[in-house]
ZAMARGU-4260 file (C-alpha; in steps of 0.2 Angstrom, whole numbers, plus 5000, padded with zeros to 4 digits):
<rodrens>
0) 4999/4999/4999 | 5006/5018/4995 | 4995/5028/5004 | 4983/5028/5018 | 4965/5024/5011
5) 4955/5038/5009 | 4942/5032/5020 | 4955/5031/5035 | 4964/5049/5030 | 4946/5056/5032
10) 4942/5049/5049 | 4959/5054/5055 | 4956/5073/5048 | 4940/5072/5055 | 4946/5067/5073
15) 4959/5080/5073 | 4947/5094/5068 | 4935/5088/5084 | 4950/5087/5095 | 4954/5105/5090
20) 4938/5111/5090 | 4933/5104/5109 | 4921/5094/5102 | 4927/5075/5103 | 4913/5066/5110
25) 4903/5079/5119 | 4893/5065/5130 | 4911/5060/5140 | 4919/5076/5137 | 4906/5091/5138
30) 4910/5099/5154 | 4928/5099/5150 | 4940/5110/5141 | 4954/5098/5139 | 4963/5106/5125
35) 4974/5116/5135 | 4979/5100/5146 | 4983/5093/5129 | 4990/5107/5119 | 5004/5110/5133
40) 5010/5092/5133 | 5016/5084/5117 | 5014/5067/5124 | 4997/5068/5130 | 4992/5075/5112
45) 5003/5058/5106 | 4993/5047/5117 | 4977/5052/5112 | 4981/5049/5094 | 4990/5034/5098
50) 4973/5028/5105 | 4963/5032/5092 | 4972/5025/5078 | 4976/5009/5087 | 4957/5006/5089
55) 4952/5011/5071 | 4947/4997/5063 | 4949/4996/5045 | 4942/4983/5032 | 4951/4975/5016
60) 4945/4987/5005 | 4952/5000/5016 | 4934/5006/5022 | 4934/5012/5042 | 4922/5001/5052
65) 4922/5009/5068 | 4926/5027/5069 | 4915/5031/5081 | 4921/5017/5094 | 4939/5024/5090
70) 4934/5043/5094 | 4926/5035/5111 | 4940/5026/5118 | 4950/5042/5112 | 4938/5053/5123
75) 4939/5041/5139 | 4957/5041/5139 | 4955/5063/5138 | 4944/5062/5150 | 4953/5049/5163
80) 4970/5061/5159 | 4960/5078/5164 | 4948/5069/5178 | 4959/5057/5188 | 4943/5051/5195
85) 4937/5045/5179 | 4939/5027/5175 | 4938/5020/5156 | 4924/5006/5155 | 4931/4996/5150
90) 4950/4998/5157 | 4960/5001/5143 | 4971/4986/5137 | 4989/4988/5133 | 4987/4987/5114
95) 4974/5002/5113 | 4988/5014/5123 | 5004/5006/5113 | 5016/5019/5105 | 5023/5012/5088
100) 5037/5019/5079 | 5056/5022/5083
</rodrens>
C-alpha cells in the first residue's frame, strides 16, 4: 500500500478537527475543556492519537469500520487524563495505548 486509504485519512482528519475544536465525544467531554491540558503536553496529545489509531479498524477495502468507537475510546482517555476520578469502562488494554515507531 502506497498511501493510507482515503477513508482512513478522512477519519484521522475529522478526529483532528473535533479534537482542536473541543468537540470530541461531547457525551463524555462536554463539561471539560481538555485542549489546554493536551496542547501543553506533546506526550498527552501523542497518546490521544495512539488510542484513536490503535482502536480504528479498517476492512480489506480500506473502509473504516468503527470511527465512532475509536473516537469514544480516545475521549475516555482524554477524560481520564483530565479527571483522575474518571475510570474508563472497560479499562484500557495495553494494545490500545501502545506507541508505535522508533
